[in-house]
C-alpha positions in Angstrom: -31.0 -89.5 -130.8 -30.6 -93.3 -130.9 -27.9 -93.1 -128.3 -29.9 -91.1 -126.3 -32.4 -93.8 -126.2 -30.1 -96.7 -125.5 -28.6 -94.6 -122.2 -32.1 -94.2 -120.9 -33.2 -97.8 -121.7 -29.8 -98.4 -119.6 -30.9 -96.6 -116.6 -34.2 -97.9 -116.3 -33.2 -101.6 -116.5 -30.7 -100.8 -113.6 -33.2 -99.1 -111.6 -35.3 -102.1 -112.0 -32.6 -104.4 -110.8 -31.5 -102.7 -108.2 -36.0 -102.7 -107.1 -36.0 -106.7 -107.5 -33.1 -107.1 -105.5 -34.1 -104.2 -102.6 -37.6 -106.1 -102.6 -35.7 -109.9 -102.6 -33.7 -109.0 -99.7 -36.8 -107.8 -97.7 -39.3 -109.8 -98.8 -40.6 -111.4 -95.4 -39.6 -115.4 -96.9 -36.0 -114.3 -97.1 -35.6 -113.0 -93.7 -37.4 -115.8 -91.7 -35.5 -118.3 -93.8 -34.2 -121.0 -91.3 -30.7 -121.1 -92.4 -30.5 -117.1 -91.9 -32.1 -117.6 -88.6 -29.8 -120.3 -87.8 -26.1 -118.2 -88.3 -27.8 -115.4 -86.5 -28.4 -117.8 -83.6 -25.4 -119.5 -83.6 -23.5 -115.9 -83.2 -25.5 -114.8 -80.4 -25.0 -118.1 -78.6 -20.9 -117.8 -79.6 -21.2 -114.1 -78.0 -23.1 -114.8 -75.0 -20.6 -117.9 -74.6 -17.3 -115.7 -75.0 -19.2 -113.0 -72.9 -20.0 -115.8 -70.0 -16.0 -117.5 -70.3 -14.8 -113.8 -69.5 -16.8 -113.3 -66.9 -16.0 -116.6 -65.4 -12.4 -115.8 -65.8 -12.3 -112.4 -64.4 -14.3 -113.3 -61.3 -11.8 -116.9 -60.6 -9.0 -114.0 -61.1 -10.4 -111.8 -58.6 -11.4 -114.7 -56.4 -7.6 -115.9 -56.6 -5.9 -112.4 -55.8 -8.6 -112.2 -53.2 -7.7 -115.5 -51.5 -3.9 -114.9 -52.0 -3.9 -111.3 -50.4 -5.6 -112.6 -47.5 -3.1 -115.9 -46.9 -0.3 -113.5 -47.3 -1.9 -110.6 -44.9 -2.3 -113.3 -42.5 1.1 -114.7 -42.8 2.9 -111.4 -42.5 0.3 -110.5 -39.2 1.9 -113.7 -37.7 5.4 -113.0 -38.9 5.3 -109.4 -36.9 3.4 -110.8 -34.0 6.3 -113.3 -33.5 8.9 -110.8 -34.1 7.8 -108.8 -31.6 6.9 -111.2 -29.6 10.9 -112.7 -29.5 12.6 -109.0 -29.7 10.3 -108.3 -26.4 11.8 -112.1 -24.4 15.1 -111.6 -26.4 17.1 -108.7 -25.2 20.6 -107.6 -27.3 24.0 -109.8 -26.0 24.2 -109.3 -22.0 27.2 -107.4 -21.0 28.6 -110.2 -19.0 29.5 -112.0 -22.1 32.2 -110.1 -24.0 33.2 -110.2 -27.6 36.6 -111.7 -26.0 37.1 -115.1 -23.6 40.0 -116.7 -22.6 42.0 -114.8 -25.0 39.9 -115.3 -28.2 38.0 -113.2 -30.7 34.5 -113.8 -30.9 33.7 -113.9 -34.5 30.0 -113.7 -35.0 28.8 -115.0 -38.3 25.5 -113.9 -38.9 23.1 -115.6 -41.3 25.3 -118.8 -40.4 24.7 -121.5 -37.9 28.7 -121.3 -37.3 30.7 -118.9 -34.7 34.4 -118.7 -34.7 37.4 -118.3 -32.2 40.7 -116.7 -32.9 43.6 -116.3 -30.8 47.6 -116.1 -31.1 49.3 -118.2 -28.4 53.2 -117.7 -28.4 55.4 -116.8 -31.3 54.5 -119.5 -33.8 50.8 -120.6 -32.8 47.8 -119.7 -34.2 44.1 -121.0 -32.7 41.1 -121.5 -34.5 37.8 -122.6 -33.2 34.9 -123.4 -35.0 32.0 -124.0 -33.0 28.2 -125.0 -34.2 24.9 -124.0 -32.8 23.2 -126.3 -30.5 23.2 -129.7 -32.7 21.9 -132.5 -30.2 20.7 -133.2 -26.5 20.8 -135.8 -24.2 18.5 -136.6 -21.1 19.9 -135.9 -17.5 18.1 -136.4 -14.6 17.2 -133.9 -12.3 18.9 -133.6 -8.7 17.5 -136.3 -6.6 15.8 -138.3 -9.0 17.2 -141.6 -11.2 17.9 -141.5 -14.7 15.4 -143.1 -17.4 12.4 -141.6 -15.1 10.0 -139.1 -16.5 10.5 -135.3 -16.0 14.2 -134.8 -17.1 15.7 -131.9 -18.0 17.8 -131.5 -21.7 21.7 -131.0 -21.5 22.2 -129.2 -25.2 25.3 -130.0 -27.0 27.2 -127.9 -29.2 30.4 -129.7 -31.7 33.4 -127.4 -31.5 36.6 -128.1 -34.1 39.9 -127.0 -32.9 42.9 -126.7 -35.5 46.1 -125.5 -33.9 48.7 -124.0 -36.6 52.6 -124.0 -35.8 54.0 -121.0 -37.8 57.0 -123.2 -38.9 55.0 -126.3 -40.4 52.3 -127.2 -43.1 50.5 -129.5 -40.8 47.6 -128.7 -38.7 46.7 -130.5 -35.3 43.2 -130.7 -35.2 40.7 -131.9 -32.2 36.8 -132.9 -32.7 35.2 -131.9 -29.2 31.9 -132.0 -27.8 31.3 -128.7 -26.1 28.8 -129.4 -23.0 27.2 -127.0 -20.6 30.2 -127.4 -17.7 32.7 -129.7 -20.2 34.5 -130.3 -22.8 35.0 -133.8 -24.2 37.6 -134.6 -27.0 36.3 -136.9 -29.9 39.0 -137.2 -32.3 42.5 -136.1 -32.8 43.8 -136.1 -35.8 46.6 -134.1 -37.9 45.7 -132.8 -41.8 47.6 -130.7 -44.4 46.8 -127.0 -44.3 45.6 -126.9 -47.4 42.5 -129.5 -47.3 43.0 -131.9 -50.1 39.5 -132.4 -51.3 38.0 -136.3 -51.4 41.3 -137.3 -49.4 40.0 -137.3 -45.7 43.0 -137.9 -43.4 43.7 -141.3 -41.1 41.7 -139.9 -37.7 43.7 -142.2 -35.4 41.8 -144.6 -32.9 39.0 -143.6 -30.9 40.3 -141.2 -27.9 38.6 -143.2 -25.3 41.2 -146.0 -26.3 44.2 -144.1 -26.1 46.0 -144.7 -22.8 44.8 -142.7 -20.1 48.0 -140.2 -18.9 47.6 -139.5 -22.9 44.2 -138.4 -22.8 45.2 -136.8 -19.5 48.2 -134.9 -21.4 45.8 -133.7 -24.4 43.3 -132.0 -21.9 45.9 -130.5 -20.5 46.9 -129.2 -24.0 44.0 -127.7 -24.9 43.2 -126.3 -21.0 46.8 -124.3 -21.5 45.5 -122.8 -24.7 42.1 -121.0 -22.9 40.1 -124.6 -24.3 38.6 -125.2 -21.0 35.2 -125.7 -19.0 34.7 -122.1 -18.7 35.2 -121.7 -22.5 32.4 -124.3 -22.7 29.9 -122.5 -20.3 30.4 -119.1 -22.1 29.8 -120.8 -25.9 26.5 -122.2 -24.2 25.1 -118.9 -23.6 26.6 -117.4 -26.4 24.7 -119.9 -28.9 21.7 -119.4 -26.9 21.2 -115.7 -27.6 22.7 -116.6 -31.2 20.0 -119.1 -31.6 17.1 -116.9 -31.0 19.4 -113.8 -33.2 19.0 -116.0 -36.0 15.6 -116.7 -35.6 14.5 -113.3 -35.6 16.8 -112.7 -38.8 15.2 -115.7 -40.6 11.7 -114.3 -39.9 12.6 -110.9 -41.3 13.9 -112.2 -44.6 10.8 -114.4 -44.5 8.8 -111.0 -44.0 10.9 -108.6 -46.5 10.0 -111.2 -49.2 6.6 -111.4 -48.5 6.0 -107.8 -48.7 7.6 -107.3 -52.0 
């Protein structure tokens, strides 16, 4: 009997404390206590700031994406227009420019600033010619006008390296030349090993114009006999003019391909 009474007393005490605790939590003074309000306000402000930051970040990303898309789209449009324009005014290599000239086979090098020509001369000689794209120009007076006056034409320049290999020699005879639209001009003549030695440039001799006149003439005859003459220069200028446009179109297509990815 006593044990039952004690158990009932414990239950009553627990219920009494629970009621008091609930009354304390729901009491108006507790609900509106400054410290509690401060914490709640801080949490609300933090949530609002986080939402604002997220919205601002998303807005900036969207704005950046739209701006990038607009810039990329405009660039692609301009590239396509320029490619179409160049294709319309740059027809394929004309038939009058064959892939062989004066016995030389022309070796196209797409994507490079060089063109190669190769031929076999005689029984023991191989000739290789490396030709640049246009790498310079000089003003020339128009017909009937004096030099130095405005309205002059421009004559484009091509550099040309001619290498003559002898089958029974480990040396190479090398000419450095300028190819003008209607003539060739030798600048240097020297001998080098077939296997180029890095950091050991050969002695290139005196300036070509300082050589004896008859020796100069004989060297021009040496080249002419091998098909390196004024007609080759005229051909190369037409060929390089076409290559300049072809490489420009190839370059634009490469840029466009990367932009489209």
